[in-house]
N, CA, C and O atoms as CSV, one atom per row, in Angstrom:
chain,resi,resn,atom,element,x,y,z
A,1,MET,N,N,-150.407,-23.438,-100.554
A,1,MET,CA,C,-151.343,-22.837,-101.179
A,1,MET,C,C,-152.091,-23.592,-102.256
A,1,MET,O,O,-153.298,-23.409,-102.410
A,2,GLU,N,N,-151.293,-24.570,-103.123
A,2,GLU,CA,C,-151.825,-25.323,-103.905
A,2,GLU,C,C,-152.817,-26.358,-103.498
A,2,GLU,O,O,-153.711,-26.759,-104.243
A,3,GLY,N,N,-152.613,-26.775,-102.264
A,3,GLY,CA,C,-153.562,-27.759,-101.441
A,3,GLY,C,C,-154.919,-27.081,-101.143
A,3,GLY,O,O,-155.988,-27.668,-101.311
A,4,LYS,N,N,-154.819,-25.852,-100.706
A,4,LYS,CA,C,-156.018,-25.189,-100.525
A,4,LYS,C,C,-156.975,-24.885,-101.692
A,4,LYS,O,O,-158.195,-24.875,-101.528
A,5,ARG,N,N,-156.389,-24.641,-102.867
A,5,ARG,CA,C,-157.019,-24.469,-104.116
A,5,ARG,C,C,-157.660,-25.809,-104.508
A,5,ARG,O,O,-158.830,-25.842,-104.892
A,6,LEU,N,N,-156.915,-26.897,-104.415
A,6,LEU,CA,C,-157.470,-28.177,-104.731
A,6,LEU,C,C,-158.515,-28.643,-103.932
A,6,LEU,O,O,-159.436,-29.277,-104.447
A,7,PHE,N,N,-158.478,-28.368,-102.551
A,7,PHE,CA,C,-159.447,-28.514,-101.553
A,7,PHE,C,C,-160.826,-27.882,-101.937
A,7,PHE,O,O,-161.891,-28.494,-101.860
A,8,SER,N,N,-160.696,-26.670,-102.332
A,8,SER,CA,C,-161.877,-25.902,-102.686
A,8,SER,C,C,-162.460,-26.342,-103.990
A,8,SER,O,O,-163.676,-26.288,-104.174
A,9,ALA,N,N,-161.646,-26.766,-104.880
A,9,ALA,CA,C,-162.163,-27.317,-106.158
A,9,ALA,C,C,-162.768,-28.560,-105.848
A,9,ALA,O,O,-163.856,-28.761,-106.388
A,10,ALA,N,N,-162.307,-29.458,-105.088
A,10,ALA,CA,C,-162.800,-30.850,-104.664
A,10,ALA,C,C,-164.152,-30.473,-104.000
A,10,ALA,O,O,-165.157,-31.069,-104.386
A,11,GLY,N,N,-164.246,-29.588,-103.091
A,11,GLY,CA,C,-165.451,-29.296,-102.333
A,11,GLY,C,C,-166.567,-28.840,-103.274
A,11,GLY,O,O,-167.737,-29.211,-103.179
A,12,ALA,N,N,-166.106,-28.036,-104.151
A,12,ALA,CA,C,-167.201,-27.521,-105.370
A,12,ALA,C,C,-167.634,-28.469,-106.047
A,12,ALA,O,O,-168.824,-28.417,-106.358
A,13,TYR,N,N,-166.853,-29.587,-106.476
A,13,TYR,CA,C,-167.174,-30.659,-107.265
A,13,TYR,C,C,-168.246,-31.479,-106.469
A,13,TYR,O,O,-169.352,-31.688,-106.967
A,14,PHE,N,N,-167.942,-31.892,-105.363
A,14,PHE,CA,C,-168.847,-32.621,-104.618
A,14,PHE,C,C,-170.118,-31.965,-104.325
A,14,PHE,O,O,-171.176,-32.590,-104.250
A,15,PHE,N,N,-170.007,-30.655,-104.153
A,15,PHE,CA,C,-171.260,-29.972,-103.878
A,15,PHE,C,C,-172.138,-29.946,-105.174
A,15,PHE,O,O,-173.311,-30.318,-105.174
A,16,PHE,N,N,-171.576,-29.546,-106.114
A,16,PHE,CA,C,-172.400,-29.352,-107.381
A,16,PHE,C,C,-172.724,-30.833,-108.105
A,16,PHE,O,O,-173.617,-30.974,-108.940
A,17,SER,N,N,-171.985,-31.739,-107.715
A,17,SER,CA,C,-172.431,-33.116,-108.323
A,17,SER,C,C,-173.405,-33.872,-107.319
A,17,SER,O,O,-173.886,-34.964,-107.623
A,18,GLY,N,N,-173.643,-33.316,-106.249
A,18,GLY,CA,C,-174.574,-34.026,-105.174
A,18,GLY,C,C,-173.946,-34.943,-104.395
A,18,GLY,O,O,-174.628,-35.779,-103.801
A,19,GLY,N,N,-172.638,-34.932,-104.282
A,19,GLY,CA,C,-172.024,-35.969,-103.514
A,19,GLY,C,C,-171.910,-35.751,-101.977
A,19,GLY,O,O,-171.362,-36.583,-101.252
A,20,ILE,N,N,-172.441,-34.616,-101.525
A,20,ILE,CA,C,-172.538,-34.392,-99.995
A,20,ILE,C,C,-174.052,-34.468,-99.588
A,20,ILE,O,O,-174.878,-33.624,-99.934
A,21,ASP,N,N,-174.319,-35.525,-98.848
A,21,ASP,CA,C,-175.612,-35.924,-98.687
A,21,ASP,C,C,-176.499,-34.929,-97.909
A,21,ASP,O,O,-177.684,-34.794,-98.212
A,22,PHE,N,N,-175.907,-34.211,-96.877
A,22,PHE,CA,C,-176.706,-33.232,-96.174
A,22,PHE,C,C,-176.966,-31.976,-96.837
A,22,PHE,O,O,-177.739,-31.171,-96.319
A,23,LEU,N,N,-176.319,-31.704,-98.077
A,23,LEU,CA,C,-176.494,-30.508,-98.874
A,23,LEU,C,C,-177.210,-30.859,-100.086
A,23,LEU,O,O,-177.272,-30.020,-100.985
A,24,LYS,N,N,-177.809,-32.099,-100.237
A,24,LYS,CA,C,-178.574,-32.323,-101.500
A,24,LYS,C,C,-179.671,-31.468,-101.775
A,24,LYS,O,O,-179.922,-31.209,-102.952
A,25,ASN,N,N,-180.511,-30.889,-100.665
A,25,ASN,CA,C,-181.553,-29.895,-100.911
A,25,ASN,C,C,-181.094,-28.719,-101.419
A,25,ASN,O,O,-181.935,-28.015,-101.976
A,26,TYR,N,N,-179.892,-28.301,-101.363
A,26,TYR,CA,C,-179.440,-27.190,-101.866
A,26,TYR,C,C,-178.726,-27.084,-103.090
A,26,TYR,O,O,-178.353,-26.011,-103.565
A,27,THR,N,N,-178.515,-28.329,-103.656
A,27,THR,CA,C,-177.694,-28.527,-104.774
A,27,THR,C,C,-178.330,-28.214,-106.023
A,27,THR,O,O,-179.270,-28.949,-106.326
A,28,PRO,N,N,-178.037,-27.311,-106.796
A,28,PRO,CA,C,-178.660,-27.051,-108.100
A,28,PRO,C,C,-178.421,-28.164,-109.139
A,28,PRO,O,O,-177.417,-28.873,-109.060
A,29,THR,N,N,-179.344,-28.322,-110.118
A,29,THR,CA,C,-179.180,-29.272,-111.113
A,29,THR,C,C,-178.522,-28.671,-112.094
A,29,THR,O,O,-178.955,-27.675,-112.675
A,30,LEU,N,N,-177.275,-29.310,-112.386
A,30,LEU,CA,C,-176.391,-28.791,-113.525
A,30,LEU,C,C,-176.100,-29.978,-114.531
A,30,LEU,O,O,-176.129,-31.163,-114.198
A,31,ASN,N,N,-175.841,-29.554,-115.695
A,31,ASN,CA,C,-175.508,-30.469,-116.787
A,31,ASN,C,C,-173.903,-30.468,-116.923
A,31,ASN,O,O,-173.321,-31.473,-117.329
A,32,PHE,N,N,-173.266,-29.382,-116.591
A,32,PHE,CA,C,-171.823,-29.189,-116.832
A,32,PHE,C,C,-171.251,-28.553,-115.462
A,32,PHE,O,O,-171.575,-27.441,-115.045
A,33,TYR,N,N,-170.464,-29.325,-114.906
A,33,TYR,CA,C,-169.864,-28.988,-113.454
A,33,TYR,C,C,-168.529,-28.018,-113.664
A,33,TYR,O,O,-168.098,-27.381,-112.704
A,34,VAL,N,N,-168.001,-27.953,-114.759
A,34,VAL,CA,C,-166.479,-27.345,-114.750
A,34,VAL,C,C,-166.629,-26.025,-114.502
A,34,VAL,O,O,-165.917,-25.526,-113.631
A,35,VAL,N,N,-167.621,-25.174,-115.244
A,35,VAL,CA,C,-167.637,-23.708,-115.101
A,35,VAL,C,C,-167.854,-23.348,-113.684
A,35,VAL,O,O,-167.161,-22.426,-113.254
A,36,PRO,N,N,-168.731,-23.938,-112.849
A,36,PRO,CA,C,-168.837,-23.462,-111.414
A,36,PRO,C,C,-167.742,-23.836,-110.631
A,36,PRO,O,O,-167.462,-23.099,-109.685
A,37,ILE,N,N,-167.052,-24.856,-110.839
A,37,ILE,CA,C,-165.825,-25.285,-110.223
A,37,ILE,C,C,-164.776,-24.394,-110.325
A,37,ILE,O,O,-164.099,-24.033,-109.362
A,38,VAL,N,N,-164.592,-23.956,-111.694
A,38,VAL,CA,C,-163.460,-22.966,-112.143
A,38,VAL,C,C,-163.602,-21.647,-111.338
A,38,VAL,O,O,-162.720,-21.063,-110.709
A,39,ILE,N,N,-164.875,-21.316,-111.491
A,39,ILE,CA,C,-165.244,-19.989,-110.764
A,39,ILE,C,C,-165.045,-19.912,-109.241
A,39,ILE,O,O,-164.457,-18.973,-108.706
A,40,VAL,N,N,-165.608,-21.032,-108.525
A,40,VAL,CA,C,-165.241,-21.273,-107.240
A,40,VAL,C,C,-163.850,-21.230,-106.848
A,40,VAL,O,O,-163.485,-20.622,-105.842
A,41,THR,N,N,-162.964,-21.937,-107.710
A,41,THR,CA,C,-161.612,-21.931,-107.367
A,41,THR,C,C,-160.853,-20.682,-107.638
A,41,THR,O,O,-159.845,-20.452,-106.970
A,42,ILE,N,N,-161.233,-19.881,-108.529
A,42,ILE,CA,C,-160.578,-18.589,-108.933
A,42,ILE,C,C,-161.055,-17.571,-107.828
A,42,ILE,O,O,-160.242,-16.786,-107.342
A,43,VAL,N,N,-162.311,-17.585,-107.452
A,43,VAL,CA,C,-162.616,-16.665,-106.301
A,43,VAL,C,C,-162.076,-17.098,-105.022
A,43,VAL,O,O,-161.666,-16.245,-104.235
A,44,SER,N,N,-162.033,-18.353,-104.729
A,44,SER,CA,C,-161.336,-18.825,-103.395
A,44,SER,C,C,-159.840,-18.266,-103.381
A,44,SER,O,O,-159.318,-17.796,-102.370
A,45,TYR,N,N,-159.247,-18.368,-104.557
A,45,TYR,CA,C,-157.825,-17.894,-104.698
A,45,TYR,C,C,-157.692,-16.463,-104.501
A,45,TYR,O,O,-156.792,-16.017,-103.790
A,46,VAL,N,N,-158.518,-15.729,-105.076
A,46,VAL,CA,C,-158.457,-14.150,-105.032
A,46,VAL,C,C,-158.803,-13.814,-103.502
A,46,VAL,O,O,-158.098,-13.030,-102.866
A,47,VAL,N,N,-159.813,-14.382,-102.995
A,47,VAL,CA,C,-160.056,-13.976,-101.563
A,47,VAL,C,C,-158.937,-14.415,-100.527
A,47,VAL,O,O,-158.718,-13.753,-99.512
A,48,ALA,N,N,-158.232,-15.589,-100.850
A,48,ALA,CA,C,-157.139,-16.043,-99.975
A,48,ALA,C,C,-155.919,-15.121,-100.145
A,48,ALA,O,O,-155.248,-14.734,-99.188
A,49,SER,N,N,-155.658,-14.770,-101.522
A,49,SER,CA,C,-154.447,-13.895,-101.703
A,49,SER,C,C,-154.630,-12.539,-101.137
A,49,SER,O,O,-153.700,-11.950,-100.585
A,50,CYS,N,N,-155.852,-12.019,-101.270
A,50,CYS,CA,C,-156.093,-10.666,-100.691
A,50,CYS,C,C,-155.974,-10.762,-99.125
A,50,CYS,O,O,-155.225,-9.965,-98.561
A,51,PHE,N,N,-156.638,-11.651,-98.425
A,51,PHE,CA,C,-156.430,-11.829,-97.017
A,51,PHE,C,C,-154.937,-12.079,-96.466
A,51,PHE,O,O,-154.523,-11.615,-95.403
A,52,PHE,N,N,-154.212,-12.863,-97.326
A,52,PHE,CA,C,-152.788,-12.941,-96.881
A,52,PHE,C,C,-151.989,-11.575,-97.305
A,52,PHE,O,O,-151.030,-11.140,-96.668
A,53,SER,N,N,-152.436,-11.079,-98.265
A,53,SER,CA,C,-151.546,-9.931,-98.503
A,53,SER,C,C,-151.825,-8.723,-97.433
A,53,SER,O,O,-150.936,-7.941,-97.093
A,54,VAL,N,N,-153.038,-8.672,-96.992
A,54,VAL,CA,C,-153.346,-7.739,-95.756
A,54,VAL,C,C,-152.614,-8.116,-94.487
A,54,VAL,O,O,-152.011,-7.303,-93.785
A,55,TYR,N,N,-152.724,-9.559,-94.221
A,55,TYR,CA,C,-151.990,-9.961,-93.181
A,55,TYR,C,C,-150.342,-9.723,-93.312
A,55,TYR,O,O,-149.621,-9.364,-92.381
A,56,SER,N,N,-149.980,-9.956,-94.453
A,56,SER,CA,C,-148.500,-9.854,-94.662
A,56,SER,C,C,-148.183,-8.314,-94.510
A,56,SER,O,O,-147.140,-7.984,-93.946
A,57,MET,N,N,-148.987,-7.438,-94.959
A,57,MET,CA,C,-148.718,-6.029,-94.705
A,57,MET,C,C,-148.883,-5.639,-93.359
A,57,MET,O,O,-148.172,-4.689,-93.034
A,58,ALA,N,N,-149.655,-6.123,-92.440
A,58,ALA,CA,C,-149.789,-5.969,-91.171
A,58,ALA,C,C,-148.544,-6.392,-90.405
A,58,ALA,O,O,-148.112,-5.688,-89.493
A,59,VAL,N,N,-147.931,-7.596,-90.783
A,59,VAL,CA,C,-146.759,-8.124,-90.052
A,59,VAL,C,C,-145.616,-7.219,-90.425
A,59,VAL,O,O,-144.829,-6.835,-89.560
A,60,ASP,N,N,-145.494,-6.849,-91.753
A,60,ASP,CA,C,-144.436,-5.924,-92.067
A,60,ASP,C,C,-144.474,-4.639,-91.378
A,60,ASP,O,O,-143.429,-4.144,-90.956
A,61,THR,N,N,-145.783,-3.968,-91.212
A,61,THR,CA,C,-145.831,-2.808,-90.539
A,61,THR,C,C,-145.557,-2.977,-88.972
A,61,THR,O,O,-145.087,-1.984,-88.416
A,62,LEU,N,N,-145.771,-3.997,-88.273
A,62,LEU,CA,C,-145.348,-4.270,-87.015
A,62,LEU,C,C,-143.869,-4.297,-86.836
A,62,LEU,O,O,-143.251,-3.753,-85.919
A,63,PHE,N,N,-143.355,-5.020,-87.857
A,63,PHE,CA,C,-141.849,-5.252,-87.852
A,63,PHE,C,C,-141.094,-3.914,-88.031
A,63,PHE,O,O,-140.104,-3.623,-87.361
A,64,LEU,N,N,-141.639,-3.113,-88.995
A,64,LEU,CA,C,-141.001,-1.742,-89.092
A,64,LEU,C,C,-141.157,-1.010,-87.880
A,64,LEU,O,O,-140.232,-0.279,-87.524
A,65,CYS,N,N,-142.289,-1.107,-87.132
A,65,CYS,CA,C,-142.421,-0.236,-85.958
A,65,CYS,C,C,-141.402,-0.721,-84.961
A,65,CYS,O,O,-140.778,0.088,-84.276
A,66,PHE,N,N,-141.213,-2.043,-84.859
A,66,PHE,CA,C,-140.297,-2.594,-83.892
A,66,PHE,C,C,-138.992,-2.110,-84.189
A,66,PHE,O,O,-138.274,-1.760,-83.253
A,67,LEU,N,N,-138.561,-2.038,-85.435
A,67,LEU,CA,C,-137.041,-1.691,-85.805
A,67,LEU,C,C,-136.989,-0.166,-85.501
A,67,LEU,O,O,-135.960,0.347,-85.059
A,68,GLU,N,N,-138.265,0.639,-85.778
A,68,GLU,CA,C,-137.997,1.988,-85.612
A,68,GLU,C,C,-137.959,2.342,-84.154
A,68,GLU,O,O,-137.356,3.378,-83.871
A,69,ASP,N,N,-138.565,1.572,-83.078
A,69,ASP,CA,C,-138.446,1.663,-81.749
A,69,ASP,C,C,-136.898,1.462,-81.286
A,69,ASP,O,O,-136.300,2.223,-80.525
A,70,LEU,N,N,-136.385,0.327,-81.873
A,70,LEU,CA,C,-135.045,0.009,-81.593
A,70,LEU,C,C,-133.969,1.244,-82.186
A,70,LEU,O,O,-132.883,1.419,-81.633
A,71,GLU,N,N,-134.275,1.825,-83.021
A,71,GLU,CA,C,-133.377,2.955,-83.595
A,71,GLU,C,C,-133.644,4.171,-82.850
A,71,GLU,O,O,-132.660,4.881,-82.642
A,72,ARG,N,N,-134.719,4.547,-82.421
A,72,ARG,CA,C,-135.015,5.766,-81.708
A,72,ARG,C,C,-134.956,5.803,-80.273
A,72,ARG,O,O,-134.792,6.885,-79.710
A,73,ASN,N,N,-135.080,4.656,-79.574
A,73,ASN,CA,C,-135.034,4.554,-78.170
A,73,ASN,C,C,-133.827,3.608,-77.737
A,73,ASN,O,O,-133.379,2.682,-78.414
A,74,ASP,N,N,-133.447,3.959,-76.655
A,74,ASP,CA,C,-132.327,3.126,-76.079
A,74,ASP,C,C,-132.662,2.395,-74.737
A,74,ASP,O,O,-131.791,1.718,-74.191
A,75,GLY,N,N,-133.904,2.520,-74.202
A,75,GLY,CA,C,-134.294,1.815,-73.117
A,75,GLY,C,C,-133.998,2.727,-71.780
A,75,GLY,O,O,-134.190,2.218,-70.675
A,76,SER,N,N,-133.564,3.983,-71.883
A,76,SER,CA,C,-133.259,4.798,-70.728
A,76,SER,C,C,-134.533,5.155,-70.192
A,76,SER,O,O,-135.580,4.724,-70.676
A,77,VAL,N,N,-134.479,6.027,-69.083
A,77,VAL,CA,C,-135.633,6.714,-68.517
A,77,VAL,C,C,-136.155,7.645,-69.452
A,77,VAL,O,O,-137.366,7.747,-69.644
A,78,GLU,N,N,-135.182,8.430,-70.132
A,78,GLU,CA,C,-135.708,9.466,-71.075
A,78,GLU,C,C,-136.251,8.893,-72.369
A,78,GLU,O,O,-137.144,9.486,-72.974
A,79,LYS,N,N,-135.711,7.702,-72.827
A,79,LYS,CA,C,-136.256,7.165,-74.091
A,79,LYS,C,C,-136.516,5.721,-73.905
A,79,LYS,O,O,-135.713,4.877,-74.303
A,80,PRO,N,N,-137.737,5.389,-73.246
A,80,PRO,CA,C,-137.930,3.919,-73.049
A,80,PRO,C,C,-138.321,3.314,-74.287
A,80,PRO,O,O,-138.699,4.030,-75.214
A,81,PHE,N,N,-138.260,1.869,-74.414
A,81,PHE,CA,C,-138.787,1.096,-75.528
A,81,PHE,C,C,-140.274,1.056,-75.366
A,81,PHE,O,O,-140.825,1.002,-74.267
A,82,TYR,N,N,-140.890,1.085,-76.504
A,82,TYR,CA,C,-142.278,1.016,-76.525
A,82,TYR,C,C,-142.852,-0.421,-77.103
A,82,TYR,O,O,-144.041,-0.564,-77.390
A,83,MET,N,N,-141.999,-1.327,-77.222
A,83,MET,CA,C,-142.335,-2.530,-77.696
A,83,MET,C,C,-142.680,-3.351,-76.687
A,83,MET,O,O,-142.336,-3.014,-75.554
A,84,SER,N,N,-143.369,-4.498,-76.858
A,84,SER,CA,C,-143.976,-5.380,-75.817
A,84,SER,C,C,-143.013,-6.026,-74.928
A,84,SER,O,O,-141.848,-6.102,-75.319
A,85,LYS,N,N,-143.327,-6.493,-73.810
A,85,LYS,CA,C,-142.387,-7.238,-73.043
A,85,LYS,C,C,-141.895,-8.532,-73.661
A,85,LYS,O,O,-140.780,-8.933,-73.327
A,86,ASP,N,N,-142.568,-9.176,-74.469
A,86,ASP,CA,C,-142.209,-10.450,-75.276
A,86,ASP,C,C,-141.179,-10.099,-76.094
A,86,ASP,O,O,-140.141,-10.762,-76.055
A,87,LEU,N,N,-141.307,-9.024,-76.943
A,87,LEU,CA,C,-140.255,-8.524,-77.958
A,87,LEU,C,C,-139.021,-8.265,-77.157
A,87,LEU,O,O,-137.953,-8.630,-77.649
A,88,MET,N,N,-139.024,-7.678,-75.975
A,88,MET,CA,C,-137.900,-7.116,-75.340
A,88,MET,C,C,-137.148,-8.371,-74.727
A,88,MET,O,O,-135.924,-8.373,-74.593
A,89,ASN,N,N,-137.872,-9.331,-74.399
A,89,ASN,CA,C,-137.294,-10.614,-73.765
A,89,ASN,C,C,-136.662,-11.396,-74.863
A,89,ASN,O,O,-135.623,-11.992,-74.579
A,90,ILE,N,N,-137.203,-11.499,-76.266
A,90,ILE,CA,C,-136.532,-12.098,-77.443
A,90,ILE,C,C,-135.133,-11.522,-77.650
A,90,ILE,O,O,-134.127,-12.208,-77.833
A,91,LEU,N,N,-135.178,-10.116,-77.600
A,91,LEU,CA,C,-133.939,-9.507,-77.956
A,91,LEU,C,C,-132.968,-9.341,-76.742
A,91,LEU,O,O,-131.803,-9.011,-76.961
A,92,GLY,N,N,-133.408,-9.557,-75.480
A,92,GLY,CA,C,-132.643,-9.387,-74.374
A,92,GLY,C,C,-132.530,-7.870,-73.935
A,92,GLY,O,O,-131.551,-7.492,-73.292
A,93,LYS,N,N,-133.522,-7.034,-74.285
A,93,LYS,CA,C,-133.602,-5.689,-73.967
A,93,LYS,C,C,-134.379,-5.409,-72.743
A,93,LYS,O,O,-135.211,-6.226,-72.349
A,94,LYS,N,N,-134.149,-4.256,-72.093
A,94,LYS,CA,C,-134.925,-3.766,-70.889
A,94,LYS,C,C,-134.963,-2.290,-70.927
A,94,LYS,O,O,-134.108,-1.595,-71.474
A,95,ASN,N,N,-136.089,-1.825,-70.263
A,95,ASN,CA,C,-136.232,-0.549,-69.992
A,95,ASN,C,C,-135.614,-0.194,-68.591
A,95,ASN,O,O,-135.869,-0.950,-67.653
A,96,LEU,N,N,-134.837,0.878,-68.393
A,96,LEU,CA,C,-134.220,1.190,-67.296
A,96,LEU,C,C,-135.285,1.729,-66.438
A,96,LEU,O,O,-136.147,2.425,-66.974
A,97,VAL,N,N,-135.334,1.509,-65.233
A,97,VAL,CA,C,-136.385,2.065,-64.127
A,97,VAL,C,C,-135.753,3.018,-63.308
A,97,VAL,O,O,-134.701,2.731,-62.738
A,98,MET,N,N,-136.326,4.211,-63.179
A,98,MET,CA,C,-135.707,5.110,-62.108
A,98,MET,C,C,-136.013,4.577,-60.725
A,98,MET,O,O,-137.131,4.185,-60.391
A,99,LYS,N,N,-134.942,4.590,-59.941
A,99,LYS,CA,C,-135.221,4.131,-58.603
A,99,LYS,C,C,-135.782,5.135,-57.742
A,99,LYS,O,O,-135.582,6.335,-57.933
A,100,LYS,N,N,-136.605,4.600,-56.630
A,100,LYS,CA,C,-137.135,5.672,-55.808
A,100,LYS,C,C,-136.211,6.450,-55.078
A,100,LYS,O,O,-135.210,5.919,-54.596
A,101,GLY,N,N,-136.465,7.761,-54.936
A,101,GLY,CA,C,-135.586,8.693,-54.212
A,101,GLY,C,C,-134.293,9.131,-54.943
A,101,GLY,O,O,-133.415,9.791,-54.389
A,102,SER,N,N,-134.243,8.713,-56.236
A,102,SER,CA,C,-133.082,9.227,-57.002
A,102,SER,C,C,-133.635,10.025,-58.129
A,102,SER,O,O,-133.645,9.585,-59.278
A,103,GLN,N,N,-134.097,11.203,-57.804
A,103,GLN,CA,C,-134.742,12.074,-58.911
A,103,GLN,C,C,-133.522,12.899,-59.464
A,103,GLN,O,O,-132.576,13.295,-58.784
A,104,GLY,N,N,-133.706,13.092,-60.831
A,104,GLY,CA,C,-132.740,13.861,-61.476
A,104,GLY,C,C,-132.987,15.391,-61.392
A,104,GLY,O,O,-133.897,15.798,-60.669
A,105,GLU,N,N,-132.269,16.200,-62.053
A,105,GLU,CA,C,-132.386,17.531,-61.853
A,105,GLU,C,C,-133.657,18.166,-62.606
A,105,GLU,O,O,-134.063,19.274,-62.255
A,106,ASN,N,N,-134.226,17.515,-63.556
A,106,ASN,CA,C,-135.448,17.924,-64.169
A,106,ASN,C,C,-136.692,17.487,-63.681
A,106,ASN,O,O,-137.734,17.831,-64.239
A,107,PHE,N,N,-136.676,16.644,-62.529
A,107,PHE,CA,C,-137.912,16.141,-61.977
A,107,PHE,C,C,-138.102,16.939,-60.852
A,107,PHE,O,O,-139.089,16.770,-60.136
């Protein structure tokens, strides 16, 4: 995370100082570079932390759904797993499939 903040600060410095040749037409004339560089660094940190917190929450939610599926279902015909095939392969779980011609009493 530190490297990304330093990268955005270095990019902001080169932009505002006119060090990037193909962006010189868009570079404002500044006497003091520190304030815009600090603002760019802070804003990039806030945006990155918001993005990663949303991503982390999505991963945690998927993990909780996965654990809830393991707790409530056993892979039988009545209670099949709802997780993806890849997750079932990782855990070595399988959904039992009803064979043709062997219908139960309720079917």
